[in-house]
N, C-alpha and C positions, 0 to 999 in steps of 0.2 A: 502495502502500502504505501501510494509517496504524500508527500506531504498539504499536495491542497486535499487528496482525499480523508487523510488525519483530522487535517485542520474541521473540515467541513460538518464529521461524522462529528467529532466531539462539538462544535455549535450546533449541526441537529440536534442531541443528542443536550444543552443545554437549554435552545428553543421546548424541546418535552418536558425537561425537571424545570429545572431553575424558573428559569424565565418563561415559562407558561404562561402565566399570570402575566405580563406587558405583549405576546406574542398575539400578533391578529390577524384573519383569514384574508388576506388581499385579493383585490380580482382587477386581474389586466385587461384593456382592451384595446384593441390595433385595430387598425385598418389597410384592406388590405387590396391591388386589385384584381379579379378574380376575373374577371375575360373580357374582351372585346365582344362585341355586335359587330359584326361583318354589314346585315342589311340593316340596322338602322343607326352604324355607328355610337353607338354608346356605351359604354363600358363603365362597368360592372362591377360598384368593391361591395369586398365586404368586412362587415366586422366578425373580429374573431374575439371569444376573452377566458382569461385562463386565468385561474387559480393559485396561488402560492401562500405561501407564510412569513411572516417576518415582524417586525417590530415599527412601530410609526413610533413619532416626534416629533417635538418641535424641533426646529433647524436650532443650529447653536452660535450663540452671538455672534463668534468667528467668523460664520460662512456668511455673515450676511452684511449686501452693500450699498444695496438700495436700490438695484436695478437687477440684477438678472438673479438674486438672494432675494426677499424679505421679510421680515421678520414672524406674515402672518403664516409662511409657509410651509412644509411640514417635509419634517428629513424617513427616509425608509430604508433600512436593511435586509436584502432580502437573500437568501443563498444561494447561490448559482446554481449551482445541482437541484434545487429543489423549485424551478423555472423554465420549462419550456421555449422561451422565447427570451430575444436579447432585447429588455426592452429601449423604446428613443424618447426620444425628444415631441409629445406632441398624444405623445403614448396616455390613456389615459389610465387612473387610478381611483379603483372604487373599495371603497374601509366603511365597515359600519356604514350605508347608505349614503355617504359624502366620494364627491366625486375631485382626484382631482389633476389634470394636467400637468404631466414630468414636461420640467425646465431643463430638469440636470439630471444625467444617465450617466452616471463612473465602476466599476465595478476594481476589484483591488487586482493593486500587484500581481497578489498569486492569485489571481479569479477566483475565490473564495466567496464572494459576495457581489453584491451590487448595493451601492449605495447611491438613492435615489431621493430630486429632488421636486415636491410636487407643490402647488398653487389649488387652488378651490378653485371650479370652474362652477 
């Protein structure tokens, strides 16, 4: 087992035990171009939703710059092995019925966890 797998397993165990009270179900919605109909000239987009889990918390003060990250933004930490998509800017996150638009999507250097910053839409 490599270092990345070991870290992900340890964090997954922490999500199940020590951090269980802080872990939330997170829905990710993204739009992809499904098909182009040559007879009508219309491109059909499809919205897909997948679920994962992660930590949800206010952004830290040192991240707030007043433009890209504002005080009312929310930080999401999701283990990369627990999500089947690559989060992108403008994808939608839903937690407890509240929708957020991703404005920052970063993965740590070891590719263990995604750190996403979202803003309520």
